All heavy atoms as TSV, in Angstrom:
chain	resi	resn	atom	element	x	y	z
A	1	MET	N	N	111.964	150.452	238.817
A	1	MET	CA	C	111.661	151.040	237.527
A	1	MET	C	C	112.011	152.529	237.500
A	1	MET	O	O	112.539	153.011	236.527
A	1	MET	CB	C	110.175	150.820	237.222
A	1	MET	CG	C	109.800	151.202	235.838
A	1	MET	SD	S	110.508	150.064	234.672
A	1	MET	CE	C	109.426	150.256	233.324
A	2	MET	N	N	111.710	153.234	238.591
A	2	MET	CA	C	111.994	154.663	238.648
A	2	MET	C	C	113.497	154.914	238.542
A	2	MET	O	O	113.922	155.848	237.878
A	2	MET	CB	C	111.436	155.255	239.952
A	2	MET	CG	C	111.626	156.737	240.037
A	2	MET	SD	S	110.662	157.554	238.773
A	2	MET	CE	C	110.173	158.983	239.630
A	3	GLN	N	N	114.296	154.073	239.170
A	3	GLN	CA	C	115.746	154.237	239.121
A	3	GLN	C	C	116.265	154.086	237.691
A	3	GLN	O	O	117.169	154.806	237.279
A	3	GLN	CB	C	116.430	153.231	240.043
A	3	GLN	CG	C	117.922	153.452	240.138
A	3	GLN	CD	C	118.573	152.534	241.155
A	3	GLN	OE1	O	117.920	151.709	241.773
A	3	GLN	NE2	N	119.865	152.694	241.331
A	4	ILE	N	N	115.678	153.180	236.923
A	4	ILE	CA	C	116.076	152.996	235.520
A	4	ILE	C	C	115.790	154.265	234.735
A	4	ILE	O	O	116.610	154.713	233.936
A	4	ILE	CB	C	115.353	151.780	234.902
A	4	ILE	CG1	C	115.851	150.498	235.559
A	4	ILE	CG2	C	115.555	151.730	233.393
A	4	ILE	CD1	C	115.033	149.268	235.192
A	5	ARG	N	N	114.638	154.873	234.950
A	5	ARG	CA	C	114.274	156.102	234.238
A	5	ARG	C	C	115.213	157.248	234.592
A	5	ARG	O	O	115.623	158.019	233.724
A	5	ARG	CB	C	112.828	156.490	234.548
A	5	ARG	CG	C	111.830	155.557	233.937
A	5	ARG	CD	C	110.426	155.997	234.235
A	5	ARG	NE	N	109.493	155.009	233.753
A	5	ARG	CZ	C	108.363	154.717	234.337
A	5	ARG	NH1	N	107.999	155.352	235.433
A	5	ARG	NH2	N	107.556	153.811	233.839
A	6	ILE	N	N	115.544	157.367	235.872
A	6	ILE	CA	C	116.447	158.437	236.297
A	6	ILE	C	C	117.826	158.229	235.696
A	6	ILE	O	O	118.463	159.172	235.235
A	6	ILE	CB	C	116.499	158.523	237.842
A	6	ILE	CG1	C	115.143	159.004	238.367
A	6	ILE	CG2	C	117.626	159.439	238.306
A	6	ILE	CD1	C	114.972	158.890	239.860
A	7	ASN	N	N	118.299	156.985	235.682
A	7	ASN	CA	C	119.595	156.673	235.094
A	7	ASN	C	C	119.611	157.007	233.604
A	7	ASN	O	O	120.561	157.611	233.101
A	7	ASN	CB	C	119.940	155.199	235.318
A	7	ASN	CG	C	121.335	154.857	234.871
A	7	ASN	OD1	O	122.234	155.673	234.910
A	7	ASN	ND2	N	121.505	153.634	234.406
A	8	THR	N	N	118.557	156.636	232.893
A	8	THR	CA	C	118.469	156.933	231.458
A	8	THR	C	C	118.467	158.441	231.232
A	8	THR	O	O	119.177	158.947	230.363
A	8	THR	CB	C	117.215	156.297	230.844
A	8	THR	OG1	O	117.278	154.874	231.024
A	8	THR	CG2	C	117.102	156.600	229.368
A	9	ALA	N	N	117.703	159.184	232.019
A	9	ALA	CA	C	117.651	160.643	231.882
A	9	ALA	C	C	119.028	161.260	232.127
A	9	ALA	O	O	119.452	162.159	231.390
A	9	ALA	CB	C	116.628	161.232	232.844
A	10	SER	N	N	119.726	160.762	233.117
A	10	SER	CA	C	121.065	161.265	233.413
A	10	SER	C	C	122.024	160.988	232.261
A	10	SER	O	O	122.800	161.853	231.862
A	10	SER	CB	C	121.581	160.620	234.696
A	10	SER	OG	O	122.915	161.003	234.928
A	11	ARG	N	N	121.953	159.797	231.710
A	11	ARG	CA	C	122.829	159.438	230.584
A	11	ARG	C	C	122.511	160.286	229.352
A	11	ARG	O	O	123.406	160.715	228.639
A	11	ARG	CB	C	122.692	157.956	230.229
A	11	ARG	CG	C	123.030	156.998	231.334
A	11	ARG	CD	C	124.478	157.105	231.753
A	11	ARG	NE	N	124.740	156.188	232.831
A	11	ARG	CZ	C	125.824	155.469	232.957
A	11	ARG	NH1	N	126.789	155.568	232.078
A	11	ARG	NH2	N	125.967	154.664	233.976
A	12	MET	N	N	121.225	160.517	229.105
A	12	MET	CA	C	120.833	161.330	227.950
A	12	MET	C	C	121.277	162.781	228.129
A	12	MET	O	O	121.680	163.435	227.177
A	12	MET	CB	C	119.329	161.245	227.715
A	12	MET	CG	C	118.909	159.903	227.168
A	12	MET	SD	S	117.146	159.789	226.890
A	12	MET	CE	C	116.929	161.016	225.606
A	13	GLU	N	N	121.211	163.275	229.360
A	13	GLU	CA	C	121.633	164.650	229.626
A	13	GLU	C	C	123.110	164.835	229.281
A	13	GLU	O	O	123.510	165.866	228.746
A	13	GLU	CB	C	121.392	165.006	231.087
A	13	GLU	CG	C	121.740	166.434	231.419
A	13	GLU	CD	C	121.468	166.795	232.860
A	13	GLU	OE1	O	121.307	165.879	233.688
A	13	GLU	OE2	O	121.434	168.000	233.154
A	14	SER	N	N	123.915	163.809	229.538
A	14	SER	CA	C	125.347	163.924	229.268
A	14	SER	C	C	125.666	163.944	227.772
A	14	SER	O	O	126.749	164.337	227.371
A	14	SER	CB	C	126.119	162.798	229.961
A	14	SER	OG	O	125.818	161.550	229.380
A	15	THR	N	N	124.708	163.542	226.922
A	15	THR	CA	C	124.920	163.589	225.469
A	15	THR	C	C	124.103	164.699	224.818
A	15	THR	O	O	124.048	164.801	223.605
A	15	THR	CB	C	124.560	162.244	224.793
A	15	THR	OG1	O	123.174	161.973	225.020
A	15	THR	CG2	C	125.402	161.109	225.319
A	16	GLY	N	N	123.453	165.518	225.649
A	16	GLY	CA	C	122.623	166.600	225.135
A	16	GLY	C	C	123.412	167.868	224.884
A	16	GLY	O	O	124.648	167.872	224.857
A	17	GLU	N	N	122.690	168.959	224.696
A	17	GLU	CA	C	123.286	170.278	224.485
A	17	GLU	C	C	122.614	171.256	225.436
A	17	GLU	O	O	121.439	171.108	225.767
A	17	GLU	CB	C	123.063	170.743	223.039
A	17	GLU	CG	C	123.786	169.917	222.006
A	17	GLU	CD	C	123.531	170.403	220.587
A	17	GLU	OE1	O	123.049	171.546	220.415
A	17	GLU	OE2	O	123.798	169.635	219.661
A	18	GLY	N	N	123.363	172.274	225.833
A	18	GLY	CA	C	122.827	173.281	226.732
A	18	GLY	C	C	121.592	173.970	226.162
A	18	GLY	O	O	121.554	174.296	224.982
A	19	GLY	N	N	120.593	174.179	227.010
A	19	GLY	CA	C	119.398	174.897	226.596
A	19	GLY	C	C	118.412	174.081	225.777
A	19	GLY	O	O	117.432	174.618	225.281
A	20	LYS	N	N	118.685	172.759	225.622
A	20	LYS	CA	C	117.773	171.909	224.849
A	20	LYS	C	C	117.276	170.759	225.719
A	20	LYS	O	O	117.984	170.300	226.614
A	20	LYS	CB	C	118.475	171.338	223.622
A	20	LYS	CG	C	118.811	172.391	222.595
A	20	LYS	CD	C	119.261	171.746	221.308
A	20	LYS	CE	C	119.492	172.801	220.245
A	20	LYS	NZ	N	119.781	172.205	218.959
A	21	ILE	N	N	116.069	170.316	225.441
A	21	ILE	CA	C	115.487	169.189	226.161
A	21	ILE	C	C	115.618	167.954	225.284
A	21	ILE	O	O	115.057	167.883	224.191
A	21	ILE	CB	C	114.007	169.451	226.506
A	21	ILE	CG1	C	113.896	170.708	227.369
A	21	ILE	CG2	C	113.403	168.240	227.208
A	21	ILE	CD1	C	112.478	171.193	227.570
A	22	HIS	N	N	116.367	166.985	225.767
A	22	HIS	CA	C	116.667	165.755	225.043
A	22	HIS	C	C	115.691	164.681	225.526
A	22	HIS	O	O	115.640	164.390	226.713
A	22	HIS	CB	C	118.112	165.358	225.385
A	22	HIS	CG	C	118.719	164.338	224.510
A	22	HIS	ND1	N	119.907	163.739	224.821
A	22	HIS	CD2	C	118.331	163.794	223.343
A	22	HIS	CE1	C	120.231	162.881	223.886
A	22	HIS	NE2	N	119.281	162.893	222.980
A	23	ILE	N	N	114.880	164.120	224.628
A	23	ILE	CA	C	113.887	163.126	225.044
A	23	ILE	C	C	114.084	161.809	224.306
A	23	ILE	O	O	114.605	161.767	223.198
A	23	ILE	CB	C	112.437	163.635	224.862
A	23	ILE	CG1	C	112.112	163.904	223.387
A	23	ILE	CG2	C	112.192	164.873	225.723
A	23	ILE	CD1	C	110.650	164.236	223.123
A	24	SER	N	N	113.630	160.743	224.941
A	24	SER	CA	C	113.709	159.399	224.370
A	24	SER	C	C	112.540	159.153	223.414
A	24	SER	O	O	111.590	159.938	223.351
A	24	SER	CB	C	113.655	158.361	225.495
A	24	SER	OG	O	112.375	158.404	226.118
A	25	HIS	N	N	112.603	158.034	222.723
A	25	HIS	CA	C	111.526	157.671	221.808
A	25	HIS	C	C	110.218	157.427	222.571
A	25	HIS	O	O	109.146	157.819	222.114
A	25	HIS	CB	C	111.910	156.437	220.993
A	25	HIS	CG	C	110.906	156.082	219.953
A	25	HIS	ND1	N	110.701	156.862	218.840
A	25	HIS	CD2	C	110.016	155.059	219.872
A	25	HIS	CE1	C	109.728	156.319	218.102
A	25	HIS	NE2	N	109.308	155.237	218.718
A	26	SER	N	N	110.305	156.814	223.758
A	26	SER	CA	C	109.082	156.572	224.529
A	26	SER	C	C	108.454	157.892	224.989
A	26	SER	O	O	107.228	158.032	224.988
A	26	SER	CB	C	109.343	155.633	225.708
A	26	SER	OG	O	110.316	156.160	226.565
A	27	SER	N	N	109.279	158.882	225.349
A	27	SER	CA	C	108.739	160.207	225.706
A	27	SER	C	C	108.100	160.875	224.495
A	27	SER	O	O	107.043	161.507	224.599
A	27	SER	CB	C	109.842	161.101	226.264
A	27	SER	OG	O	110.320	160.587	227.478
A	28	TYR	N	N	108.742	160.730	223.355
A	28	TYR	CA	C	108.191	161.251	222.094
A	28	TYR	C	C	106.799	160.668	221.835
A	28	TYR	O	O	105.856	161.394	221.527
A	28	TYR	CB	C	109.155	160.903	220.956
A	28	TYR	CG	C	108.599	161.071	219.570
A	28	TYR	CD1	C	108.482	162.336	219.000
A	28	TYR	CD2	C	108.224	159.970	218.814
A	28	TYR	CE1	C	107.979	162.486	217.715
A	28	TYR	CE2	C	107.731	160.118	217.532
A	28	TYR	CZ	C	107.611	161.370	216.990
A	28	TYR	OH	O	107.112	161.524	215.723
A	29	GLN	N	N	106.661	159.354	221.999
A	29	GLN	CA	C	105.370	158.712	221.771
A	29	GLN	C	C	104.317	159.204	222.756
A	29	GLN	O	O	103.163	159.424	222.372
A	29	GLN	CB	C	105.513	157.193	221.856
A	29	GLN	CG	C	106.291	156.613	220.695
A	29	GLN	CD	C	106.511	155.129	220.829
A	29	GLN	OE1	O	106.877	154.635	221.888
A	29	GLN	NE2	N	106.284	154.413	219.740
A	30	LEU	N	N	104.690	159.386	224.015
A	30	LEU	CA	C	103.748	159.908	225.006
A	30	LEU	C	C	103.287	161.317	224.661
A	30	LEU	O	O	102.120	161.650	224.822
A	30	LEU	CB	C	104.377	159.893	226.404
A	30	LEU	CG	C	104.516	158.522	227.045
A	30	LEU	CD1	C	105.348	158.624	228.323
A	30	LEU	CD2	C	103.160	157.915	227.332
A	31	LEU	N	N	104.202	162.158	224.191
A	31	LEU	CA	C	103.822	163.514	223.798
A	31	LEU	C	C	102.852	163.500	222.628
A	31	LEU	O	O	101.920	164.308	222.579
A	31	LEU	CB	C	105.056	164.345	223.454
A	31	LEU	CG	C	105.928	164.741	224.637
A	31	LEU	CD1	C	107.218	165.395	224.158
A	31	LEU	CD2	C	105.181	165.663	225.579
A	32	LEU	N	N	103.047	162.581	221.691
A	32	LEU	CA	C	102.117	162.481	220.563
A	32	LEU	C	C	100.726	162.090	221.041
A	32	LEU	O	O	99.723	162.597	220.540
A	32	LEU	CB	C	102.610	161.462	219.537
A	32	LEU	CG	C	103.849	161.848	218.738
A	32	LEU	CD1	C	104.211	160.720	217.763
A	32	LEU	CD2	C	103.646	163.145	217.993
A	33	LEU	N	N	100.652	161.203	222.030
A	33	LEU	CA	C	99.360	160.778	222.566
A	33	LEU	C	C	98.668	161.880	223.356
A	33	LEU	O	O	97.449	161.921	223.437
A	33	LEU	CB	C	99.536	159.547	223.467
A	33	LEU	CG	C	99.934	158.259	222.772
A	33	LEU	CD1	C	100.240	157.177	223.807
A	33	LEU	CD2	C	98.841	157.790	221.829
A	34	GLN	N	N	99.447	162.791	223.952
A	34	GLN	CA	C	98.913	163.852	224.798
A	34	GLN	C	C	98.418	165.054	224.018
A	34	GLN	O	O	97.850	165.964	224.599
A	34	GLN	CB	C	99.980	164.313	225.807
A	34	GLN	CG	C	100.385	163.259	226.790
A	34	GLN	CD	C	99.234	162.828	227.673
A	34	GLN	OE1	O	98.435	163.650	228.126
A	34	GLN	NE2	N	99.119	161.539	227.916
A	35	GLN	N	N	98.644	165.097	222.727
A	35	GLN	CA	C	98.269	166.266	221.939
A	35	GLN	C	C	96.759	166.359	221.809
A	35	GLN	O	O	96.145	165.680	221.020
A	35	GLN	CB	C	98.921	166.220	220.560
A	35	GLN	CG	C	100.401	166.426	220.609
A	35	GLN	CD	C	101.005	166.505	219.227
A	35	GLN	OE1	O	100.322	166.638	218.235
A	35	GLN	NE2	N	102.322	166.423	219.161
A	36	ASP	N	N	96.182	167.214	222.623
A	36	ASP	CA	C	94.745	167.469	222.598
A	36	ASP	C	C	94.550	168.954	222.308
A	36	ASP	O	O	94.327	169.754	223.202
A	36	ASP	CB	C	94.115	167.071	223.929
A	36	ASP	CG	C	92.608	167.220	223.926
A	36	ASP	OD1	O	92.001	167.131	222.837
A	36	ASP	OD2	O	92.048	167.433	225.007
A	37	GLY	N	N	94.719	169.319	221.036
A	37	GLY	CA	C	94.623	170.716	220.659
A	37	GLY	C	C	95.937	171.463	220.811
A	37	GLY	O	O	96.002	172.655	220.624
A	38	GLU	N	N	96.990	170.753	221.197
A	38	GLU	CA	C	98.299	171.380	221.353
A	38	GLU	C	C	99.301	170.676	220.455
A	38	GLU	O	O	99.186	169.486	220.188
A	38	GLU	CB	C	98.780	171.282	222.797
A	38	GLU	CG	C	97.923	172.030	223.787
A	38	GLU	CD	C	98.460	171.916	225.196
A	38	GLU	OE1	O	99.134	170.924	225.501
A	38	GLU	OE2	O	98.186	172.822	225.986
A	39	SER	N	N	100.284	171.412	220.003
A	39	SER	CA	C	101.339	170.840	219.180
A	39	SER	C	C	102.682	171.077	219.849
A	39	SER	O	O	102.962	172.175	220.310
A	39	SER	CB	C	101.369	171.483	217.789
A	39	SER	OG	O	100.185	171.222	217.102
A	40	PHE	N	N	103.492	170.047	219.898
A	40	PHE	CA	C	104.852	170.168	220.385
A	40	PHE	C	C	105.782	170.225	219.183
A	40	PHE	O	O	105.573	169.525	218.201
A	40	PHE	CB	C	105.229	168.966	221.248
A	40	PHE	CG	C	104.482	168.900	222.544
A	40	PHE	CD1	C	103.309	168.177	222.645
A	40	PHE	CD2	C	104.956	169.561	223.661
A	40	PHE	CE1	C	102.608	168.110	223.841
A	40	PHE	CE2	C	104.268	169.507	224.864
A	40	PHE	CZ	C	103.097	168.780	224.954
A	41	VAL	N	N	106.795	171.067	219.266
A	41	VAL	CA	C	107.798	171.124	218.215
A	41	VAL	C	C	108.911	170.167	218.621
A	41	VAL	O	O	109.593	170.389	219.628
A	41	VAL	CB	C	108.338	172.558	218.014
A	41	VAL	CG1	C	109.421	172.571	216.953
A	41	VAL	CG2	C	107.192	173.492	217.652
A	42	ILE	N	N	109.041	169.077	217.880
A	42	ILE	CA	C	109.995	168.020	218.204
A	42	ILE	C	C	110.893	167.788	216.999
A	42	ILE	O	O	110.411	167.635	215.883
A	42	ILE	CB	C	109.258	166.716	218.575
A	42	ILE	CG1	C	108.357	166.959	219.789
A	42	ILE	CG2	C	110.262	165.599	218.856
A	42	ILE	CD1	C	107.435	165.801	220.114
A	43	GLU	N	N	112.205	167.782	217.244
A	43	GLU	CA	C	113.176	167.536	216.190
A	43	GLU	C	C	113.780	166.146	216.369
A	43	GLU	O	O	114.247	165.816	217.456
A	43	GLU	CB	C	114.300	168.574	216.246
A	43	GLU	CG	C	113.851	169.995	216.028
A	43	GLU	CD	C	114.990	170.966	216.225
A	43	GLU	OE1	O	116.095	170.720	215.693
A	43	GLU	OE2	O	114.771	171.962	216.943
A	44	ASP	N	N	113.786	165.371	215.319
A	44	ASP	CA	C	114.362	164.033	215.337
A	44	ASP	C	C	115.885	164.132	215.332
A	44	ASP	O	O	116.459	164.771	214.461
A	44	ASP	CB	C	113.872	163.271	214.101
A	44	ASP	CG	C	114.203	161.804	214.122
A	44	ASP	OD1	O	115.151	161.399	214.824
A	44	ASP	OD2	O	113.515	161.046	213.418
A	45	ARG	N	N	116.544	163.513	216.292
A	45	ARG	CA	C	118.013	163.485	216.338
A	45	ARG	C	C	118.561	162.196	215.740
A	45	ARG	O	O	119.759	162.058	215.553
A	45	ARG	CB	C	118.519	163.548	217.781
A	45	ARG	CG	C	118.409	164.890	218.406
A	45	ARG	CD	C	119.227	164.939	219.674
A	45	ARG	NE	N	120.637	165.149	219.353
A	45	ARG	CZ	C	121.638	164.884	220.169
A	45	ARG	NH1	N	121.415	164.359	221.349
A	45	ARG	NH2	N	122.876	165.117	219.808
A	46	GLY	N	N	117.684	161.231	215.509
A	46	GLY	CA	C	118.140	159.935	215.017
A	46	GLY	C	C	118.721	159.115	216.155
A	46	GLY	O	O	118.496	159.404	217.321
A	47	GLU	N	N	119.472	158.097	215.806
A	47	GLU	CA	C	120.059	157.233	216.827
A	47	GLU	C	C	121.341	157.836	217.365
A	47	GLU	O	O	122.157	158.367	216.621
A	47	GLU	CB	C	120.332	155.844	216.258
A	47	GLU	CG	C	119.078	155.038	216.086
A	47	GLU	CD	C	119.356	153.557	215.887
A	47	GLU	OE1	O	120.528	153.145	215.862
A	47	GLU	OE2	O	118.384	152.816	215.776
A	48	ARG	N	N	121.494	157.748	218.669
A	48	ARG	CA	C	122.681	158.242	219.363
A	48	ARG	C	C	123.174	157.143	220.297
A	48	ARG	O	O	122.389	156.372	220.840
A	48	ARG	CB	C	122.357	159.472	220.217
A	48	ARG	CG	C	121.879	160.658	219.429
A	48	ARG	CD	C	123.057	161.328	218.743
A	48	ARG	NE	N	122.651	162.550	218.107
A	48	ARG	CZ	C	122.675	162.729	216.812
A	48	ARG	NH1	N	123.052	161.784	216.015
A	48	ARG	NH2	N	122.315	163.875	216.283
A	49	GLU	N	N	124.468	157.122	220.509
A	49	GLU	CA	C	125.063	156.203	221.477
A	49	GLU	C	C	124.913	156.820	222.863
A	49	GLU	O	O	125.423	157.912	223.114
A	49	GLU	CB	C	126.542	155.964	221.152
A	49	GLU	CG	C	127.187	154.915	222.006
A	49	GLU	CD	C	126.681	153.500	221.734
A	49	GLU	OE1	O	126.286	153.205	220.579
A	49	GLU	OE2	O	126.675	152.704	222.678
A	50	ILE	N	N	124.175	156.156	223.730
A	50	ILE	CA	C	123.961	156.628	225.088
A	50	ILE	C	C	124.742	155.708	226.022
A	50	ILE	O	O	124.495	154.495	226.051
A	50	ILE	CB	C	122.455	156.613	225.470
A	50	ILE	CG1	C	121.610	157.387	224.447
A	50	ILE	CG2	C	122.256	157.137	226.882
A	50	ILE	CD1	C	121.898	158.854	224.330
A	51	LYS	N	N	125.702	156.280	226.743
A	51	LYS	CA	C	126.587	155.499	227.593
A	51	LYS	C	C	125.801	154.580	228.529
A	51	LYS	O	O	124.889	155.015	229.221
A	51	LYS	CB	C	127.472	156.428	228.427
A	51	LYS	CG	C	128.467	155.699	229.289
A	51	LYS	CD	C	129.316	156.660	230.069
A	51	LYS	CE	C	130.237	155.909	231.002
A	51	LYS	NZ	N	131.007	156.803	231.850
A	52	GLY	N	N	126.131	153.312	228.501
A	52	GLY	CA	C	125.478	152.336	229.366
A	52	GLY	C	C	124.125	151.866	228.862
A	52	GLY	O	O	123.504	150.990	229.451
A	53	LYS	N	N	123.636	152.448	227.777
A	53	LYS	CA	C	122.320	152.113	227.229
A	53	LYS	C	C	122.397	151.590	225.802
A	53	LYS	O	O	121.457	150.998	225.306
A	53	LYS	CB	C	121.396	153.346	227.245
A	53	LYS	CG	C	121.117	153.873	228.617
A	53	LYS	CD	C	120.283	152.878	229.380
A	53	LYS	CE	C	120.033	153.339	230.784
A	53	LYS	NZ	N	119.284	152.353	231.551
A	54	GLY	N	N	123.503	151.877	225.125
A	54	GLY	CA	C	123.618	151.494	223.715
A	54	GLY	C	C	123.010	152.560	222.826
A	54	GLY	O	O	122.874	153.714	223.207
A	55	ARG	N	N	122.612	152.162	221.643
A	55	ARG	CA	C	122.034	153.116	220.683
A	55	ARG	C	C	120.555	153.322	221.002
A	55	ARG	O	O	119.820	152.375	221.189
A	55	ARG	CB	C	122.232	152.615	219.262
A	55	ARG	CG	C	123.743	152.587	218.918
A	55	ARG	CD	C	124.055	152.477	217.469
A	55	ARG	NE	N	123.658	153.598	216.650
A	55	ARG	CZ	C	124.284	154.773	216.565
A	55	ARG	NH1	N	125.338	154.999	217.293
A	55	ARG	NH2	N	123.859	155.707	215.752
A	56	MET	N	N	120.168	154.597	221.051
A	56	MET	CA	C	118.769	154.968	221.309
A	56	MET	C	C	118.349	156.017	220.298
A	56	MET	O	O	119.131	156.900	219.948
A	56	MET	CB	C	118.613	155.558	222.717
A	56	MET	CG	C	118.836	154.598	223.839
A	56	MET	SD	S	118.667	155.408	225.463
A	56	MET	CE	C	116.951	155.918	225.444
A	57	HIS	N	N	117.107	155.933	219.859
A	57	HIS	CA	C	116.538	156.961	218.993
A	57	HIS	C	C	116.105	158.099	219.904
A	57	HIS	O	O	115.330	157.895	220.837
A	57	HIS	CB	C	115.351	156.407	218.213
A	57	HIS	CG	C	115.031	157.235	217.012
A	57	HIS	ND1	N	115.156	156.754	215.739
A	57	HIS	CD2	C	114.625	158.515	216.891
A	57	HIS	CE1	C	114.832	157.701	214.882
A	57	HIS	NE2	N	114.501	158.780	215.552
A	58	THR	N	N	116.617	159.309	219.652
A	58	THR	CA	C	116.309	160.439	220.529
A	58	THR	C	C	115.824	161.651	219.733
A	58	THR	O	O	115.949	161.705	218.513
A	58	THR	CB	C	117.534	160.827	221.382
A	58	THR	OG1	O	118.566	161.324	220.532
A	58	THR	CG2	C	118.050	159.652	222.196
A	59	TYR	N	N	115.290	162.611	220.472
A	59	TYR	CA	C	114.667	163.797	219.885
A	59	TYR	C	C	114.983	165.008	220.747
A	59	TYR	O	O	115.299	164.887	221.921
A	59	TYR	CB	C	113.137	163.640	219.847
A	59	TYR	CG	C	112.673	162.408	219.128
A	59	TYR	CD1	C	112.660	161.167	219.768
A	59	TYR	CD2	C	112.257	162.468	217.809
A	59	TYR	CE1	C	112.240	160.029	219.098
A	59	TYR	CE2	C	111.822	161.338	217.133
A	59	TYR	CZ	C	111.831	160.120	217.791
A	59	TYR	OH	O	111.426	159.002	217.124
A	60	TRP	N	N	114.843	166.206	220.156
A	60	TRP	CA	C	114.854	167.463	220.903
A	60	TRP	C	C	113.408	167.920	221.040
A	60	TRP	O	O	112.666	167.958	220.055
A	60	TRP	CB	C	115.586	168.570	220.163
A	60	TRP	CG	C	117.058	168.461	219.973
A	60	TRP	CD1	C	117.721	168.588	218.783
A	60	TRP	CD2	C	118.063	168.251	220.955
A	60	TRP	NE1	N	119.065	168.455	218.984
A	60	TRP	CE2	C	119.309	168.247	220.311
A	60	TRP	CE3	C	118.039	168.045	222.337
A	60	TRP	CZ2	C	120.506	168.060	220.987
A	60	TRP	CZ3	C	119.223	167.856	223.004
A	60	TRP	CH2	C	120.442	167.872	222.340
A	61	LEU	N	N	113.012	168.267	222.238
A	61	LEU	CA	C	111.742	168.958	222.458
A	61	LEU	C	C	112.129	170.427	222.462
A	61	LEU	O	O	112.731	170.927	223.409
A	61	LEU	CB	C	111.123	168.535	223.788
A	61	LEU	CG	C	109.820	169.219	224.184
A	61	LEU	CD1	C	108.741	168.969	223.138
A	61	LEU	CD2	C	109.374	168.759	225.553
A	62	SER	N	N	111.849	171.129	221.353
A	62	SER	CA	C	112.460	172.444	221.159
A	62	SER	C	C	111.592	173.634	221.539
A	62	SER	O	O	112.109	174.729	221.685
A	62	SER	CB	C	112.939	172.597	219.715
A	62	SER	OG	O	111.875	172.447	218.821
A	63	GLU	N	N	110.304	173.450	221.695
A	63	GLU	CA	C	109.458	174.577	222.070
A	63	GLU	C	C	108.315	174.113	222.945
A	63	GLU	O	O	107.955	172.948	222.951
A	63	GLU	CB	C	108.886	175.270	220.835
A	63	GLU	CG	C	109.945	175.940	219.996
A	63	GLU	CD	C	109.343	176.717	218.831
A	63	GLU	OE1	O	108.162	177.102	218.920
A	63	GLU	OE2	O	110.055	176.932	217.858
A	64	LYS	N	N	107.749	175.071	223.655
A	64	LYS	CA	C	106.570	174.786	224.470
A	64	LYS	C	C	105.392	174.489	223.560
A	64	LYS	O	O	105.363	174.900	222.406
A	64	LYS	CB	C	106.241	175.986	225.350
A	64	LYS	CG	C	107.297	176.263	226.389
A	64	LYS	CD	C	106.894	177.463	227.204
A	64	LYS	CE	C	107.961	177.764	228.239
A	64	LYS	NZ	N	107.647	178.949	229.023
A	65	PRO	N	N	104.390	173.779	224.091
A	65	PRO	CA	C	103.202	173.516	223.268
A	65	PRO	C	C	102.506	174.809	222.850
A	65	PRO	O	O	102.515	175.784	223.581
A	65	PRO	CB	C	102.290	172.700	224.171
A	65	PRO	CG	C	103.005	172.476	225.435
A	65	PRO	CD	C	104.287	173.251	225.408
A	66	VAL	N	N	101.974	174.773	221.662
A	66	VAL	CA	C	101.209	175.897	221.128
A	66	VAL	C	C	99.741	175.466	221.074
A	66	VAL	O	O	99.429	174.426	220.507
A	66	VAL	CB	C	101.695	176.270	219.706
A	66	VAL	CG1	C	100.841	177.382	219.133
A	66	VAL	CG2	C	103.161	176.654	219.740
A	67	THR	N	N	98.864	176.227	221.694
A	67	THR	CA	C	97.454	175.888	221.675
A	67	THR	C	C	96.831	176.412	220.391
A	67	THR	O	O	97.000	177.582	220.038
A	67	THR	CB	C	96.721	176.493	222.896
A	67	THR	OG1	O	97.356	176.007	224.068
A	67	THR	CG2	C	95.266	176.110	222.899
A	68	HIS	N	N	96.118	175.533	219.701
A	68	HIS	CA	C	95.418	175.926	218.481
A	68	HIS	C	C	93.987	176.258	218.844
A	68	HIS	O	O	93.271	175.437	219.401
A	68	HIS	CB	C	95.444	174.780	217.463
A	68	HIS	CG	C	96.833	174.422	217.041
A	68	HIS	ND1	N	97.569	175.191	216.181
A	68	HIS	CD2	C	97.613	173.380	217.380
A	68	HIS	CE1	C	98.740	174.643	215.991
A	68	HIS	NE2	N	98.806	173.543	216.706
A	69	GLN	N	N	93.576	177.476	218.549
A	69	GLN	CA	C	92.218	177.892	218.859
A	69	GLN	C	C	91.362	177.813	217.601
A	69	GLN	O	O	91.779	178.216	216.525
A	69	GLN	CB	C	92.200	179.309	219.398
A	69	GLN	CG	C	92.956	179.447	220.697
A	69	GLN	CD	C	92.966	180.885	221.173
A	69	GLN	OE1	O	92.500	181.802	220.497
A	69	GLN	NE2	N	93.497	181.095	222.362
A	70	ARG	N	N	90.176	177.292	217.789
A	70	ARG	CA	C	89.240	177.232	216.676
A	70	ARG	C	C	88.463	178.532	216.603
A	70	ARG	O	O	88.092	179.110	217.601
A	70	ARG	CB	C	88.275	176.067	216.853
A	70	ARG	CG	C	88.978	174.762	216.753
A	70	ARG	CD	C	88.006	173.635	216.852
A	70	ARG	NE	N	88.745	172.389	216.769
A	70	ARG	CZ	C	88.251	171.269	216.335
A	70	ARG	NH1	N	87.010	171.216	215.952
A	70	ARG	NH2	N	88.974	170.188	216.301
A	71	ILE	N	N	88.221	178.970	215.388
A	71	ILE	CA	C	87.484	180.232	215.181
A	71	ILE	C	C	86.039	179.923	214.895
A	71	ILE	O	O	85.674	179.044	214.235
A	71	ILE	CB	C	88.124	181.043	214.032
A	71	ILE	CG1	C	89.549	181.381	214.402
A	71	ILE	CG2	C	87.322	182.285	213.757
A	71	ILE	CD1	C	90.334	182.070	213.319
């Protein structure tokens, strides 16, 4: 299973852009579940052709989480 994840990450990196974090739909869903007072800035890229994987819905993780403080 780990080898599949590494292969997918490598394939996604080859279709990404410099200085940006390219994430899969499953990573996007995990980040949404992890939001406990933090917000991630995520941009939808839509479906992309990922070599050896076919079409995948992908996203940019564009900024670090921002902590929201309650007053």
